[in-house]
N, C-alpha and C positions, 0 to 999 in steps of 0.2 A: 362484724365484731359482736361480742356479747354486751359490752358496756361502754358507753361514751360518758366521760366526765367533763362537764362544761362549766366554765366560769369566765369572768371578764378578763382577768389578768393573763398576760402572756406567760408569766411564771406562776404556777399554782402555789397558794399559801399552804401552811403546814396541815390544816385539816383536810384540804383537798388532796394533798399528797398522801396523807394517811389512808384515805378512801382508795385512791389509785393502787397503792401497794398492797393493801389488804385484799382487794378484789383480785389482784394479780396472783397473790399467794394461793388463792383457791382454784387456780388453773383456768380462769376465765380470760378471754381476750379483752383488753381494755385499752382505751386511748383517751388522752386528754386533748380537748379542743377548746381554744378560746372562742367565746361567743361571737367575736367579730369575724371569725373565719367560717361561720355557718352561713351559707347562702341558700336561696330557694330558686329553683328553676321550674316554671310552669309551662308545659308544652303538651298540646293535644289532650287537654283535659286531665293531665296528671301533674302532681307536684312532687318534686324531688328536692330533698334537703341534702346539700353536699358541701364539700370543701374543695380546695384545689386538687386534692388527692382522689376525689370521686365521691359517690353517694355515701351518706351516713346511714347505715343499716344496722341499728343496734336494738337489742331486746330491752335494754334498760338505759335510760338517760338520767344521770345524776346531775342535778342542776344546783350548783353552788352559788346561787344568787343571780340577779339580773343586771347588776351594775349599780354603782353608788351615785356618782355625779354624771347623770345622763339626761338629755332632754326627752320630751314626750315622743318625738318621732323615733328616736333610737329605742326607747322602751317599747313602743308599739311594734316595731319591726322584730325585736327579739322575742317578745311574747308570741307573735304570730308564727315565727319560725318554730319555736318550741311546741306550740299547740299543734302544728302540722305533724311534728314527730309523734306526739301523743296520738293524734287521730289516725296515724298510719300504723299504730299498734305498739309503739314503745311505751314501756312503763316509766313514767316520770317520777323521780324521787328527788325532791318533793314535787307533787303535781303543780302545774303552772298556775292554776286558779288559786290554789292554797298559798303559793308564794306571793301572788298579788294581794290577797287578803291580808297576809301578815305584813306586807310592805306598807299597807295603808292602816295607820293606827286607828283611824275612825272605824273602819270596817272591822278591825280586830276587836276593839272594845265593845262594839255593838254586838257582834256574834257571841263573844264571851258572856256579856251581860244577859243576852236572850237565853243562853243555855244555863244560866244560873251560876256561872263562875264569878266570884267576887272580883270587882275591878274598882279603881278609884272613881269618885264622882268626876264627870268629864263634860266639858262644853267645847263644841267645835263650831266656828262661825267665821264669816267675813264681815260681820257688822261690828264696827269698833265700839259703839255704845253698848251693845249686847255683851261684848267681851269684857268691857270695863265693869259693868254691873256684876258679871259672873265673878270676876276677881275680887270685887268688893264684898260680895256675899260669901265667897268660899273662905276668905281669910288668906292663909299662906297657900300659894299656888305654884305650880310648875308649868312653864310655857315650853312646848316642844315642837320641833318640826313634825309635820304629819307623816313624813317618811324620813327615816334616819336610824342610826344605830350607834352603839357604844357611848351613848350619852352626849355625843357632840351636838352642840346647839341648844341643849336644854338649859333653861334659866329658871331660878326660883325667885319669887317676889313675895314680900309681906306687905308692901305699900302699893295699893291699887293705882296711885298716881304715877309711880315709876313704871308699873306694868303697862299703863296706858301709853306712855311715850314709846316703849318698845313695840307694842302692838300696832301703834300708828305707823311706825317705820316698816314693820313687816307687811302691813296692808298696802303701803305705797309701793313696795316691791312685789306686790301681788302674791303674797304668801298667806294662806289661811291661818287662823288662830286655833291652836290645839291647846286647851287649858285643862289641867287636872288639879284637883285639890291635893295638896301635899299630905302624904300619909305619914303620921308620926310613927317612927319605928326605931329600933336600935341602930347603931352605926354599921349596919350590914343589911344585905338581903340574901336570898337563897337562889342559887341557880341549879336547876334539875335538868338532866338530859334524859329525854324519853325516846326510845326506839321501839317501833312495832308494838305499841300498846303497853310498854313496860318501862318504868323508870329504872335506869341502870346505875344511877348514883346522883349525889348532890354535894354541893359545897356552899359554905358561907363566903360571901364577898365582903370583906371587912375594910372600911375606909375611914379616914379622918374627915372626909368631905361628905356632904349629903349625897353626892353621886357615888354609887357603889359599883360602877363598871370597872372591870379589870383594865380596860384601855385608859381609864381615868386615874389609875394608880391604886385601885383596891387590891387587896391580897386575898388569894383563895386559900381556904382551910377546909378540911373535911367536915361534913355535916351528916348527922344521923338521919337516914331516910325513914320517916314514920309512915304508917298507912295513910294518915290524913294528907300528908304532903304528896304522896304518890297519887292519891285519888285526885287531888286538885290538878296536878301536873298532867296526868294522863287525860283527864276530862278536857283540859284546855287544849291539849294537842289534838285530840280526836275532834273537838269542836271546830278547829281550824283545818281539818282534813289533811293532816301531816303524817308522814311515815315516821319522821324523827324531828325533834325540836330541842331548843333550849328554852326552858320556861323560867322567868324571873318572878320570884314571889317575895312579897314583903310581909313582915310580922307586925301587922297593925294592931291597934289597941282593941279592936273588935274581932280580931282573927286574921287569917291569911288573906292576902289580896294579890291578884296577878297584875304585874306591871306590863310585861311584854311576853310575846310568844315568838321566838326567833326561828325562822324556817331554814336559815343557813348559819347556825351558831359557830362561833370561833371557840374551840375547846382547848386551846393551849393551856390556859390557866386551870381548867378543869382537870386535864391530864396530870399536871404537876401536883395539884392538891389531892387528887383521889387515886392516882395510878391507873385509872380506867381510860382506855382508848375507845371512844364511841365508834370509831371506824370499824373496829372488829365486829361489833353488833350490826352495824349497817351493812357490812360486806356479807355477813351471814344471811341477812334478809335478802340482799341482792341475789345471792347464790340460789336461794329458794325460788325467787321469782324467775330466774333464768331457766331453772330446771323444769318449770311447769310446762 
């Protein structure tokens, strides 16, 4: 086959289906495979990635995430399987290491900051007192899971004593503390989709809550893509080593700030707001890779 599209769900979500059908429109052979169905057989010094139907021999593997609620053993197995496919010559979109870096918010904020991409002041620790002092010094803060998406589990605190009680509970459950200074902004943020080094469109995500995720009830409306916005989004995407991404940008008092770089963005709200289907651009990129 030319293209394997892989994700955790037995039934692919809308963005995954978009990619599948756009690739198929271009006359390429494509198959959707749940990650759980990928197995590895190592015999006589050779490793074969296969399903019950036989070996997976694809020029391109589109990886739509590694799974949301999984333990470390499952994550390690999936990463190893996908890396084997990469090492055997498949072009991974997005690359496995880039997916891992984006999944880890600490790694993301470090890489972006090092590259000169503006990010919120951030503290990450397993030391309760260190975390308490950070919340006290920062003022209003947001406490997030170090891996997660769609705003689930994110909490805002103005009182360091309240933050202390939640952080203590998280540490008892062996969860690290990921603390960011709250960025004062309008009741919106900006989502930009980048594909192959180019921003293809953007939208405002407008909310009555401080959370501006579509999954949290925000509404998407079209946004004018300025050269400055495109520069920030493309630089963030390239820094993370991604072919395509969804970059979330806040309009802070001192300028733009990048909140997240999503390696497997859900673009249903983006499609409705802008009329742009990112899968069209991703499939064009895949077609060029397959023809090489």
